[in-house]
N, C-alpha and C positions, 0 to 999 in steps of 0.2 A: 347267149346260147343258153337256152337252163339243160346244168348237168341232169346227166340221166345217168342211171345204176346200169351197171355194162353186168350181159348174161349171152349164155354160149346158144343159150334156148330159144324159137322163135312159136310165138301164141297170134291166131285172130284174135279175134276184140271180144266175141261172144265166150269163148274157152279164158281170157284173161277176166273177163266181168264174171264168166263162174267161178274160177280161182280164190277173185278177191271173196265173194260172197262167199266160197267153204269156208274161206278161215280164218271169218268174223268169226261164223257160226257155229265154229269148232272154241273160240275165242269166249263169246257170250252168248251166253243158253236163252236169253232175250231178244235174240236177232232168226227172225221167220220171214216167208217169203210168199205171199198169195197170190192172188191173177188167175184168166181162167186160160188152161190151157198150160200149166206151168211148174205137175209135177209127170204125173204118168206121160205127155208128151214133151214136155223139156226145155217146150217154151215155140212158139213157131217162129223166132228167131235164136235158137241156143243158147239163150238168156239165163236158164235155166239148166240146161243138156247133166246129168250123171248125176246130180240133188239130191232129186228122189231116196237115188239108190242109196247113200249115209245116212239122212235123217228125217225119212221118212214123212206116214203125212200129216206128224201135228206139225210137223215147222217147212214141205210146201205142202200150200193149201192150194189150192184148183178152190176156184169157187162158184158161183150160177154166172152168166149173167145178167148181171147188178150191179155196176161201175156205183151205182150209188148209193148201195150196202157195204160193200166190201172198200172203198176205199173210205168211207163213213167210220167202218171198221178199225182201219188198218191206223184210222186220224184217236181211234179213244185205246187200241190197244199202246198205243208210246205216251199220252197222257198216263195213263196208270203205268208208267214205267217200261215200258220193253222198245225193243228195233226194228219194226213190223221193216220191211220194202216189198211197197205193191205196185202188182206192174201192169202199170196203161196198156193194152194192147197195140194200141194206134191213141198217138194224142193226140188224132179226132178226136177222137169217143171222148175229150175233158168235155164235150157239152154235155154230155148224162149228167153229169159228178163236181162240176163248178163251182155246186155251193157246196159241199164237201172239204173242195180244192182251197178253195177262197176265201172263202167265210169260217171254216176250219183250220183246217189242214195250215194256213198262209197266218190266222188272223188270230187262234183261240190265245197263242200265248201274252200280249197282247191285251186281249179282251178279260181276263185271269188278272191281268197286271202282273205278268209275272210269276204267279203263284204257281205252271206251270210252264214245261214246253210239250213239245211235239220233236222227237229225234225221229226220227217219219226219210227214209224215201222213195220218194214214186221214182220208180222207173217208167217208163213211153219208147216207145219207139217213133221214130220221125223219118222223113224224108219221101222224095220222090225217085223216077227214072228204073221204075219197075210197073208203070201201067197201069197203077192201081185202084187210078178215079180219083177224082177230087175229095172221097169221104173215108179215103186211106195213106194217103200220099202228103199230109202236108209237115212241116213242120214243126211254125207256132212259135218261136225262138220270142219272139217278139213279145209273143198275150203273154207268157207266163213272165220273162223279165222286165214287165213293164207290171206285172204284180208286186206290190211287198209285201216283205214275207216270207219269201221262200227264194233256198238259194238258187242256184241254175250253172247246172254243169254240161257241157256237147263234147264225152272227146273226140277223135278223133284216129286212133293208135293204138292201138293193145296194152301200149305202155303207160300211155293215157291212163286209158279202163281202169285198168288196173290202181294207178296210184292214185285215180278221181274219189274210186268206189271206197275202196278202204275210208279214203274221207270224209265223203259223204254219206256213212252207216256208224261211220264214230262221235260222228258233229252230232250237239244240241239241240241246233234248225231245224224243220221240213228243206230238202233236199229236195227241187228236180231235175234227174237225167236221166238228157235226156240219147240215146243214143242214133246214129244213122244206120236205118238198116241195110244199105249200100254196107256199109265199114262193115259189120260180124263176121264175112270171112265162112259163110254158107254152103249148101252146095245147090241149090238151085238162086241164090244171087251172087255171082261171081265179082267179089267186092275186088276193083282196080286195083293196081301196087302200090302197095305203100304199108299199110290201116296193117300190117303183121311183122312186129316188129321186136324186135329183145326184151326178154319181157319176167325179169330176178323172178327163183320163188321168193327170194324168201319178201314180205311184205313190205310196203315204204307206202309215203303216201304223196300226194303231191295238194300244195294248199289253194286252194280256192281264191282267185284274184290274180293270179300268175298268169301271164303270158306267157308264150315261149318262141321266138323267135327259128322258125321251122328253116331257112334258106336268109343270112344274109347276103348285105346285096348297097349298091347307092343309090341307084339310079330311080329306085319308082316305091310305094309300101304295099304290098296288098297289104291289109288282113280284114278274115276271113274267121273261117269255124267248120266243123266235121268234116261232112264227103268233099266240101269245096277249096279247104285245105290241097286234098289233094291233083284238086286241076286246079291250083293257083301253081302248084310248085309243076309241073303238066306245063304250064304256059311257061315259065319262067327258065326251065330250062331248053327251051324252042325259041324263046329272047334273048339265048346268052349266048347263039348263035351268030346273032347277029350284034353280039356288044352292049346289049341291053342288064342290065346288072339289078336281079329285081328281090326286092324284101318282102318274103312271106312272114306274116304275122298269126300263129294260130291265137285266139281269145282265151280256147279252153272252159271259161267261165265267162258267164256273163251277165251271175249277181252273184257275187260280189266282179266289176269291171276291172283289169286293168288298163285305166288309163296311159299309168305312167309310162308302161314300157313302146303305146302306140304311137307319144306322141313322140317318145325318143325319137325310134326311129325314122315319124313326120321330119321330124329337127336336121337329122342329116339328109333323106332325098328331095324335100318339098314337094311329094308329089302323090300325092293317095287316090286308091283305089280299093274299096268298099267291098265282098260281096260277099252276098247270102241266098241262103236257097229261101227264106219267108219272104211274106210281100213286102211289096217293096214301104207302101205307104204306113208314114210313122211306124218304121220297124228300128235292127237292129242297124242299117246301113247308117239312117240316118242318127239315127244318137253316137255314131263312131263321127261322127263328122261332123256334127254340134259338138262335138266335148274335145277335137281337135282347134274346132274356130277358139271356143271357148277359154282351152289354155294357152291355146301360141299359135295366133291370127296369122300371121306377118309367117311360121316357121314356112305355112299352105302357100301354093304356086299355084297347086292344080289338082283338080278330085275330079275322082269319076267312082260310079256304085254300079253297080247288076246283082239284080235281084228277081226279084216271079211280080211278070206285070201283079197286077188287082182284080186277075180272074179265076176261077177252081180251078187244077189243075189236071189239065185235060184227059180220059183215057188213050185215047189216040197214042199214038208209039211219038208220030214225026212234030204232032199238036205238044204234046209234053216235052221234049227235045224241045222247043220253039221258045220256052217258058220260062223251062230253067236251067242258068248257065251252062255253061259251059267251058273246058278250058280253052277254046278258041276263040269263044267271046270274052274271055278274061285278057286274052293276048290281044284281041281286039283291041280295048280297054287300054291297056296300059303302050300300046305304040299311039293311040290318039292323046296321049298325056308327055311323053317323055319327045 
């Protein structure tokens, strides 16, 4: 299990993110934040709450509803030596500005032959479970992880949120920082138990490509990320009453991906369940299973994967609950193979 710094205070994930951004802005005048409703409103998921009062509109910038324009502006600013953080309010909006993200942000270092870097962070809210339908509820982890040139991180707790954000802002490559709405700890969208954690006041970094074993076990490995770390831990607690020992691995970053920690866990348990809130086909679940099989096929006795079926996220609450895996679904998958 990854060693964590200790602290007596607890923060929500949104406060941890804001604290990391504020620390970096104080240390480096080239860091600034831009997005829709991030200044006066403080971000609709509290991602910038309180920063405007300290740093002003020159560094906490509200932008017009034109993702193409401001993501492109952030790319240019990064290439000119600044360190912008650009918020895509919902990851679903990537369709508006994918040329700026993938043909510019992700590729320009390569297209320039390494003449310049693009040190920017693209933050974006992901996930469903609050009935906002198919254009505001996707995760799309696999979409961004599939496209080379960008690092992709997904915090599951406040501790990870702060450490990963510090690392993202300091990185000289473009980083996609995907935070799950349900984990932010905002008043109108209650978080599950778990994401609010002790967070040190001092700054610290969590290296990319370093998965965390959130719970150690002997019988089955559950590999997941984001919201489903907490759903997996809930399932593991329920199964423990029946003598099933579940190991829960939180990936924390998809690019780079910590294959070694996953494989070592599977070598111990022999059984693998991969859980994701992205779509099932061509996604993270298949990638994890493939990497385990390629690395040590004979360590794998059985495997199950849980993900969203290949349908747009429904608006209806019962239908959304049906397609997004919950702790009961994870428990059932584990019971099936153990």
